[in-house]
Backbone as CSV, one residue per row, in Angstrom:
resi,resn,N_x,N_y,N_z,CA_x,CA_y,CA_z,C_x,C_y,C_z
1,ILE,10.157,-69.792,118.783,11.686,-69.950,118.560,11.638,-71.342,118.415
2,PRO,12.112,-72.157,117.645,12.413,-73.363,117.584,12.708,-74.267,118.984
3,ASN,12.227,-75.321,119.654,12.652,-75.853,120.749,14.218,-76.234,120.696
4,ASP,14.696,-76.925,119.309,16.127,-76.853,119.638,17.103,-75.740,119.145
5,PHE,16.511,-74.305,119.474,17.345,-73.180,119.355,18.565,-73.451,120.461
6,SER,19.713,-73.070,119.551,20.703,-73.018,120.602,21.315,-71.470,120.311
7,LEU,22.185,-70.873,121.165,23.179,-69.855,121.139,24.110,-69.849,119.668
8,PRO,24.485,-69.202,119.087,25.406,-69.054,118.041,26.767,-69.305,118.944
9,GLU,27.678,-70.236,118.103,29.073,-70.365,118.705,29.840,-69.128,118.439
10,GLU,30.773,-68.581,119.466,31.345,-67.564,119.272,32.654,-67.633,117.981
11,LYS,32.354,-66.645,117.077,33.173,-66.645,115.895,34.637,-66.501,116.367
12,VAL,35.361,-67.412,115.720,37.107,-67.408,115.963,37.810,-67.176,114.610
13,GLY,38.765,-66.989,114.569,39.834,-66.679,113.607,39.357,-66.180,112.386
14,ALA,39.242,-67.059,111.354,38.955,-66.646,110.064,37.389,-66.195,109.720
15,GLU,36.672,-66.945,110.557,35.335,-66.389,110.716,35.021,-64.735,111.005
16,LYS,35.873,-64.469,112.216,35.806,-63.282,112.725,36.333,-62.245,111.388
17,ILE,37.405,-62.610,110.876,37.937,-61.724,109.643,36.804,-61.800,108.325
18,VAL,36.177,-63.008,107.731,35.176,-63.002,107.088,34.200,-61.787,107.614
19,TYR,33.371,-62.160,108.582,32.171,-61.514,109.249,32.668,-60.100,109.456
20,LEU,33.873,-59.422,109.514,34.063,-57.896,109.610,34.240,-57.264,108.280
21,SER,34.853,-58.046,107.631,35.056,-57.811,106.168,34.041,-57.579,105.276
22,THR,32.882,-58.606,105.627,31.937,-58.228,105.251,30.920,-56.800,105.388
23,ILE,30.873,-56.627,106.859,30.207,-55.544,107.135,31.340,-54.004,106.530
24,LEU,32.544,-54.141,106.769,33.130,-53.031,105.875,32.611,-52.857,104.530
25,THR,32.858,-54.013,103.792,32.426,-54.064,102.295,30.844,-53.412,102.186
26,GLY,30.156,-53.895,103.254,28.494,-53.307,102.698,28.546,-51.899,103.320
27,SER,29.276,-51.457,104.245,29.524,-49.896,104.811,30.133,-49.189,103.637
28,THR,31.342,-49.577,103.023,31.994,-48.817,101.977,31.300,-48.692,100.813
29,VAL,30.440,-49.876,100.630,29.655,-49.736,99.100,28.370,-48.848,99.324
30,ALA,27.659,-48.923,100.529,26.649,-48.189,100.822,27.083,-46.618,100.736
31,ASP,28.196,-46.182,101.567,28.737,-44.882,101.692,28.955,-44.252,99.972
32,PHE,29.330,-45.420,98.976,29.601,-45.140,97.850,28.434,-44.309,97.267
33,PHE,27.589,-44.942,96.847,26.272,-44.719,96.734,25.615,-43.475,97.125
34,ALA,25.788,-43.421,98.770,25.043,-42.288,99.002,25.778,-40.810,98.944
35,GLU,27.066,-41.060,99.210,28.092,-39.862,98.862,27.873,-39.386,97.228
36,ASN,27.432,-39.931,96.473,27.557,-39.722,95.158,25.999,-39.633,94.775
37,GLY,24.934,-39.745,95.658,23.551,-39.676,95.327,22.972,-40.454,94.459
38,PHE,23.575,-41.515,94.487,23.100,-42.735,93.547,21.872,-43.736,94.387
39,PRO,21.083,-44.102,93.514,19.993,-44.963,94.677,20.828,-46.357,94.750
40,CYS,20.354,-46.774,95.893,20.580,-48.215,96.638,19.861,-48.999,97.544
41,VAL,20.223,-49.926,97.501,18.860,-51.031,98.757,19.840,-51.223,99.617
42,TYR,19.511,-50.125,100.570,20.233,-50.416,102.170,19.399,-51.024,102.958
43,ARG,19.967,-52.090,103.652,19.675,-52.486,104.901,19.540,-51.548,105.810
44,VAL,18.165,-51.465,106.326,17.960,-50.494,107.622,17.595,-51.128,108.634
45,HIS,17.718,-50.534,110.114,17.523,-50.971,111.263,17.526,-50.076,112.275
46,HIS,16.131,-49.838,112.834,16.286,-48.797,113.543,15.678,-49.399,115.105
47,ILE,16.178,-48.495,116.069,15.606,-49.302,117.468,15.175,-47.723,118.064
48,LYS,13.959,-48.341,118.771,13.339,-47.491,119.235,13.434,-47.237,120.716
49,GLU,13.686,-46.284,121.367,13.952,-45.706,122.605,13.004,-46.498,123.753
50,ASP,11.853,-46.747,123.064,11.134,-47.570,124.086,11.423,-49.089,124.010
51,SER,11.702,-49.652,122.970,12.566,-50.905,122.862,13.615,-51.301,123.794
52,LEU,14.559,-50.223,123.819,15.500,-50.221,124.705,15.219,-50.197,126.159
53,ARG,13.986,-49.282,126.225,13.934,-49.443,128.097,13.237,-50.699,128.233
54,LYS,12.399,-51.415,127.197,11.716,-52.718,127.500,12.915,-53.913,127.735
55,LEU,13.819,-53.494,126.763,15.008,-54.312,126.667,15.665,-54.414,127.892
56,GLN,15.944,-53.373,128.669,16.573,-53.061,129.833,15.830,-53.791,130.827
57,GLU,14.487,-53.405,130.783,13.497,-54.111,132.076,13.544,-55.515,131.682
58,VAL,13.755,-56.349,130.814,13.731,-57.707,130.609,14.822,-58.341,131.195
59,VAL,16.415,-57.590,130.621,17.312,-58.276,131.416,17.485,-57.819,132.782
60,ASN,16.941,-56.650,133.489,17.055,-56.667,134.905,16.472,-57.578,135.545
61,SER,15.043,-58.015,135.020,14.233,-58.958,135.646,14.657,-60.442,135.405
62,ILE,15.022,-60.702,134.477,15.766,-62.193,134.087,17.050,-61.974,135.265
63,THR,17.817,-61.107,135.142,18.855,-61.286,136.143,18.826,-61.218,137.481
64,THR,17.542,-60.608,137.798,17.274,-60.778,139.455,16.574,-61.997,139.953
65,THR,15.602,-62.470,138.635,14.675,-63.695,139.032,15.729,-64.962,138.863
66,TYR,16.530,-65.129,138.044,17.170,-66.290,137.543,18.775,-66.283,137.713
67,GLY,19.189,-65.113,138.036,20.780,-64.937,138.160,21.473,-64.781,136.883
68,ASN,22.533,-65.118,136.570,23.206,-64.984,135.391,23.361,-66.371,134.414
69,GLU,22.490,-67.407,135.166,22.407,-68.689,134.811,21.511,-68.987,133.412
70,ASP,20.576,-68.207,133.471,19.631,-68.724,132.363,19.800,-67.587,131.117
71,VAL,20.937,-67.647,130.414,21.538,-66.975,129.332,20.692,-67.240,128.215
72,THR,20.417,-68.572,127.851,19.640,-68.812,126.748,18.100,-68.311,126.724
73,ARG,17.363,-68.336,127.946,16.343,-67.580,127.908,16.309,-66.031,127.484
74,LEU,17.123,-65.439,128.192,17.617,-64.245,128.014,17.936,-63.924,126.509
75,TYR,18.593,-64.292,125.982,18.899,-64.587,124.630,17.523,-64.454,123.375
76,GLN,16.808,-65.554,123.874,15.739,-65.676,122.917,14.825,-64.595,123.461
77,LEU,14.445,-64.155,124.558,13.554,-62.777,124.782,14.131,-61.611,123.966
78,VAL,15.256,-61.273,124.279,15.888,-60.283,123.335,15.763,-60.507,121.873
79,GLU,15.997,-61.653,121.651,16.057,-61.927,119.814,14.460,-61.105,119.986
80,GLY,13.275,-61.783,120.535,11.859,-61.528,120.143,12.038,-59.865,120.332
81,MET,12.047,-59.225,121.208,12.318,-57.901,121.257,13.092,-57.151,120.417
82,TYR,14.028,-57.529,119.795,15.427,-56.576,118.938,14.573,-56.666,117.769
83,PRO,14.232,-55.322,117.222,13.596,-55.209,115.865,14.383,-55.979,114.383
84,LYS,13.546,-56.739,113.647,14.448,-57.068,112.510,14.525,-55.761,111.513
85,GLY,16.012,-55.855,110.743,16.186,-55.089,109.445,15.254,-55.494,108.586
86,TRP,15.088,-54.134,107.755,14.425,-53.985,106.551,15.391,-53.539,105.533
87,TYR,14.565,-53.790,104.045,15.144,-52.994,102.898,14.680,-51.422,102.266
88,ALA,15.370,-50.581,102.204,14.923,-49.298,102.073,15.748,-48.590,101.064
89,MET,15.175,-47.323,100.402,15.938,-46.570,99.371,16.763,-45.596,100.510
90,GLU,16.421,-45.209,101.460,17.196,-44.526,102.609,17.054,-45.140,103.942
91,GLY,17.944,-44.727,105.026,18.074,-45.171,106.021,19.480,-45.589,106.523
92,ASN,19.385,-45.453,108.255,20.839,-46.057,108.570,20.521,-47.295,109.590
93,HIS,21.877,-47.982,109.758,21.490,-49.403,110.467,22.223,-49.118,111.640
94,MET,21.326,-48.867,112.843,21.767,-48.644,114.390,22.128,-50.095,114.858
95,GLY,21.506,-51.217,114.455,22.167,-52.466,114.989,23.965,-52.262,114.634
96,LEU,24.307,-51.849,113.759,25.713,-51.870,113.318,26.160,-50.434,113.505
97,GLY,25.456,-49.537,113.728,26.067,-48.135,114.214,26.489,-47.545,113.097
98,LEU,25.731,-47.541,111.875,26.451,-47.177,110.349,25.407,-46.175,109.903
99,ASP,25.877,-45.367,109.425,24.993,-44.411,108.609,24.247,-45.047,107.425
100,HIS,25.115,-46.017,106.603,24.800,-46.249,105.214,25.117,-47.699,105.361
101,TYR,24.585,-48.930,105.229,25.087,-50.349,104.903,23.992,-50.873,104.166
102,CYS,24.734,-51.857,103.173,24.030,-52.461,102.086,24.553,-53.822,102.275
103,ARG,23.833,-54.963,101.920,24.332,-56.254,101.807,24.863,-56.472,100.260
104,CYS,26.017,-56.716,99.693,26.420,-56.959,98.631,27.466,-57.786,98.438
105,CYS,27.975,-58.689,99.458,28.984,-59.772,99.282,28.357,-60.994,100.079
106,SER,26.993,-61.257,100.318,26.440,-62.577,100.932,26.920,-63.742,100.104
107,GLU,27.063,-64.779,100.902,27.506,-65.827,100.363,26.216,-66.504,99.440
108,LEU,25.273,-65.956,100.318,23.910,-66.652,99.707,23.251,-66.065,98.314
109,ARG,24.008,-64.839,97.945,23.724,-63.997,96.600,21.984,-64.052,96.606
110,SER,21.760,-63.344,97.492,20.311,-62.835,97.915,19.874,-61.634,96.978
111,ALA,18.596,-61.740,96.728,17.897,-60.743,95.932,18.596,-58.960,96.082
112,PRO,18.725,-58.613,97.767,19.324,-57.342,97.513,21.018,-57.394,97.186
113,ASP,21.500,-58.117,97.268,22.940,-58.203,97.016,22.868,-58.460,95.537
114,ILE,22.178,-58.837,94.753,22.289,-58.969,93.097,21.971,-57.451,92.441
115,MET,20.936,-56.989,93.402,20.352,-55.578,93.082,21.552,-54.421,93.510
116,VAL,22.276,-54.913,94.335,23.288,-53.598,94.715,24.699,-53.910,93.691
117,GLU,24.489,-55.001,93.201,25.345,-55.258,92.295,25.297,-54.994,91.172
118,HIS,24.335,-54.620,90.523,23.667,-54.311,89.130,23.802,-52.884,89.499
119,GLY,23.623,-52.301,90.627,23.820,-50.672,90.889,25.427,-50.336,90.845
120,LEU,26.263,-50.974,91.155,27.675,-50.827,90.931,27.916,-51.212,89.453
121,GLU,27.425,-52.057,88.819,27.605,-52.035,87.255,27.349,-50.850,86.640
122,VAL,25.996,-50.127,87.069,25.606,-48.951,86.459,26.450,-47.855,86.840
123,CYS,26.811,-47.721,88.134,27.340,-46.250,88.519,28.660,-46.388,88.976
124,TYR,29.216,-47.535,89.139,30.879,-47.334,89.379,31.771,-47.525,88.229
125,ASP,33.004,-46.899,88.137,33.584,-46.601,87.209,33.374,-46.240,86.018
126,GLN,32.080,-45.598,86.070,31.529,-44.825,84.783,30.792,-43.428,85.206
127,ASP,30.436,-42.863,84.318,29.324,-41.633,84.613,27.818,-42.025,83.880
128,PRO,26.917,-42.560,85.101,25.485,-43.032,84.127,24.765,-41.692,84.039
129,THR,24.133,-42.227,83.239,23.021,-41.280,82.309,22.136,-40.644,83.461
130,ASP,21.491,-39.490,83.230,20.182,-39.370,84.483,18.914,-40.721,84.131
131,ASP,18.795,-40.879,82.623,18.001,-42.224,82.318,18.488,-43.496,83.171
132,GLU,19.735,-43.729,83.198,20.236,-45.043,83.874,19.952,-45.017,85.462
133,ILE,19.876,-43.814,85.828,20.051,-43.443,87.009,18.566,-43.731,87.362
134,ARG,17.582,-43.247,87.027,15.975,-43.140,86.577,15.579,-44.233,86.653
135,MET,16.207,-45.111,85.708,15.491,-46.571,85.828,15.994,-47.582,86.596
136,LEU,17.365,-47.073,87.248,17.725,-47.888,88.489,16.991,-47.672,89.675
137,GLU,16.759,-46.428,89.767,16.000,-46.026,91.046,14.405,-46.633,90.997
138,GLU,13.741,-46.807,89.666,12.315,-47.267,89.860,12.520,-48.728,89.918
139,ASP,13.483,-49.450,89.510,13.524,-50.886,89.577,13.562,-51.305,91.173
140,PHE,14.412,-50.416,91.601,14.764,-50.656,93.293,13.536,-50.326,94.008
141,GLN,12.848,-49.333,93.641,11.432,-48.792,94.213,10.446,-49.768,94.270
142,ARG,10.380,-50.779,93.032,9.555,-51.662,92.806,9.752,-52.784,93.340
143,ARG,11.148,-53.181,93.403,11.482,-54.497,94.237,11.704,-54.513,95.490
144,ILE,12.182,-53.651,96.304,12.324,-53.431,97.696,10.976,-53.990,98.312
145,PRO,9.694,-53.790,98.348,8.570,-54.107,98.874,8.396,-55.720,98.731
146,GLU,8.648,-56.355,97.671,8.942,-57.737,97.357,9.461,-58.623,98.416
147,ILE,11.004,-57.913,98.431,11.949,-58.335,99.343,11.377,-58.430,100.436
148,ASN,11.100,-57.263,101.126,10.567,-57.124,102.557,9.563,-58.196,102.713
149,GLU,8.682,-58.387,101.977,7.328,-59.226,102.105,7.759,-60.400,102.175
150,LYS,8.743,-61.234,101.166,9.269,-62.074,101.043,9.923,-62.631,102.476
151,GLU,10.683,-61.447,103.184,11.566,-61.676,104.322,10.628,-61.864,105.527
152,LYS,9.487,-61.383,105.502,8.392,-61.550,106.422,8.071,-62.768,106.471
153,LYS,7.523,-63.473,105.547,7.348,-64.621,105.300,8.272,-65.605,105.620
154,ILE,9.499,-65.709,105.459,10.534,-66.675,105.713,10.633,-66.246,107.247
155,ILE,10.774,-65.159,107.899,10.686,-65.201,109.447,9.522,-65.659,110.171
156,LYS,8.204,-65.826,109.692,7.378,-66.361,110.283,7.417,-67.929,110.215
157,CYS,7.841,-68.414,108.938,7.818,-69.801,108.897,9.201,-70.408,109.946
158,ILE,9.976,-69.858,109.870,11.094,-70.129,110.778,10.741,-70.085,112.366
159,ILE,9.922,-68.960,112.788,9.519,-68.850,114.157,8.633,-69.892,114.536
160,LYS,7.618,-70.262,113.299,6.370,-71.166,113.548,7.085,-72.542,113.840
161,ASN,8.004,-72.803,112.883,8.772,-74.294,113.278,9.527,-74.327,114.190
């Protein structure tokens, strides 16, 4: 974690509305794909029981050792233990507590957003053919590993600097 790392400021007003709208949109769009059996690029996040136990141990240790004042260090340790999400054709998002979630309205217009948008163009407001669904699924299966690999490199670069 960079030395100039600081805790994110609390979201206020419009920021909360945008944040919650983004999550609601991603959940609703992902549910559409799942309920209709269409392929989708889901954002997946799993938390292992072992990780939760370790996290609780760290929280207890920091609180006992430093009291409640060293929140920044605790946050850094939690960030390091908390698993990162990834993209897949199936899976839930435990971090958000959602059965289905996809990124589809990021202000950065990342590859997963664009792929989900393409999936909507094929599947929403029309009756896609079996060929169109197969081609969409093949495209997603081919691109998802590339996206996950690029994300790993970005995270390593951020942590390194």
